[in-house]
C-alpha positions in Angstrom: -100.3 -27.3 -0.5 -99.3 -28.3 -3.9 -101.6 -30.0 -6.4 -103.3 -33.2 -5.6 -103.1 -32.4 -1.8 -106.6 -32.4 -0.1 -106.6 -29.1 1.9 -110.0 -29.6 3.3 -110.0 -29.8 7.1 -110.8 -33.1 8.7 -113.9 -31.7 10.0 -115.0 -30.9 6.4 -114.5 -34.5 5.5 -117.9 -36.6 5.2 -117.9 -39.8 7.3 -118.1 -41.6 3.7 -114.7 -40.5 3.0 -113.1 -42.0 6.1 -113.6 -46.0 5.5 -114.8 -47.8 8.4 -115.1 -51.5 8.5 -118.8 -53.0 9.2 -117.5 -54.2 12.5 -116.2 -51.0 13.6 -119.1 -49.2 12.3 -121.3 -51.6 14.2 -119.4 -51.6 17.2 -119.3 -47.7 17.2 -123.2 -47.5 17.0 -123.7 -50.3 19.6 -121.1 -48.7 21.9 -123.2 -45.6 22.1 -125.9 -47.4 23.5 -123.6 -48.6 26.3 -123.6 -45.2 28.2 -123.6 -45.9 32.0 -126.9 -45.0 33.4 -125.8 -45.1 37.0 -122.9 -43.0 38.8 -121.1 -46.1 39.7 -120.6 -46.9 35.9 -123.4 -49.8 35.8 -125.4 -50.2 32.5 -128.2 -51.8 34.3 -129.5 -53.0 37.7 -132.3 -54.8 38.9 -133.7 -58.1 40.4 -134.1 -61.2 38.5 -134.3 -64.9 39.7 -131.8 -67.3 39.0 -131.7 -71.2 39.2 -129.2 -72.1 41.9 -128.8 -75.7 43.4 -132.3 -76.5 41.6 -134.1 -73.7 43.5 -135.1 -70.3 42.3 -133.4 -67.6 44.0 -134.4 -63.9 43.5 -131.1 -61.8 43.2 -129.5 -58.4 42.8 -128.0 -57.9 39.4 -125.6 -55.3 38.3 -124.3 -55.1 34.8 -121.0 -53.2 34.6 -118.9 -52.8 31.4 -119.1 -56.6 30.2 -119.6 -58.4 33.6 -122.7 -59.3 35.2 -122.6 -59.6 39.0 -125.2 -61.0 41.3 -125.7 -60.1 44.8 -128.1 -61.3 47.8 -129.6 -57.7 47.8 -128.8 -54.4 46.6 -127.2 -53.4 50.1 -124.7 -56.5 49.6 -121.1 -55.4 49.4 -119.5 -58.9 47.8 -121.1 -60.4 44.8 -122.0 -64.0 45.2 -120.7 -64.4 41.7 -120.1 -63.0 38.1 -119.7 -63.7 34.7 -118.3 -62.2 31.6 -121.1 -61.8 29.1 -118.8 -60.7 26.1 -117.3 -64.2 26.3 -120.6 -66.0 27.0 -123.2 -68.0 24.7 -126.4 -66.1 25.1 -129.7 -68.2 24.3 -132.6 -65.7 24.5 -135.4 -67.9 24.1 -137.2 -69.3 27.2 -135.8 -72.7 28.2 -138.7 -73.4 30.8 -142.2 -73.5 29.4 -143.7 -72.5 32.8 -141.1 -69.5 33.0 -141.7 -67.3 29.7 -139.5 -64.6 30.8 -136.2 -66.9 31.3 -133.2 -67.0 29.3 -129.7 -68.8 29.4 -126.2 -67.5 29.5 -123.4 -70.1 29.2 -120.0 -69.0 30.5 -117.0 -71.1 31.1 -118.8 -74.3 30.2 -121.5 -73.5 33.1 -125.1 -72.6 32.3 -127.0 -70.1 34.2 -130.7 -69.7 34.0 -132.4 -66.4 34.7 -135.8 -65.2 34.8 -136.7 -61.6 34.6 -139.5 -60.0 36.5 -141.5 -59.2 33.4 -141.2 -59.6 29.6 -140.0 -55.9 29.2 -137.5 -56.7 31.8 -136.2 -59.7 29.9 -136.0 -57.6 26.9 -134.2 -54.8 28.4 -131.6 -57.3 30.1 -131.1 -59.3 26.9 -130.9 -56.2 25.0 -128.0 -54.9 27.0 -126.2 -58.1 27.4 -126.6 -58.9 23.7 -125.2 -55.4 22.8 -122.2 -55.9 25.0 -121.6 -59.3 23.3 -122.0 -57.7 19.9 -119.4 -54.7 20.7 -116.8 -57.1 22.0 -117.1 -59.9 19.4 -117.9 -57.7 16.6 -121.1 -59.4 15.3 -124.7 -60.4 15.9 -125.6 -63.0 18.7 -128.4 -64.0 16.3 -126.1 -65.2 13.6 -125.1 -67.9 15.6 -121.6 -66.3 16.3 -122.1 -66.7 20.2 -122.4 -70.5 19.8 -118.8 -70.6 19.0 -119.3 -71.4 15.5 -119.4 -69.6 12.3 -121.6 -70.2 9.0 -119.0 -68.7 6.8 -117.4 -71.0 4.2 -120.0 -73.7 4.7 -121.2 -74.3 1.1 -124.1 -76.4 0.2 -124.0 -79.4 -2.0 
């Protein structure tokens, strides 16, 4: 190599030398949290209740890649439905006073209300769903990005 040429092997370069956008850096960090826990590639599985036709139904949920599937039971072959959490609006605070472990996910203008079996379970489900949303959208759910709007460029008086 001639003068001015960096002869250091790629592995010798520090991560600081390789510029990474904040979004790419966040996505890389977050995607390391999205390692499937199950042989079938699922990130999370478990029971939650879901408000369907004004009645609570206890269903089996499987979160795989960016899709949340719901089934009658763990043995069911066909899903009753699914939603793409990466293009959903996530409302983590409980919407129902009598259901402290409930949260909302709006997908394709339909709002789904879920109720986890415990507060820890709610945190686990929301943590996974939020992480997926952030990986695919390059931002934070808490910033209001999931609501479809952005606070950027809005100046005060």
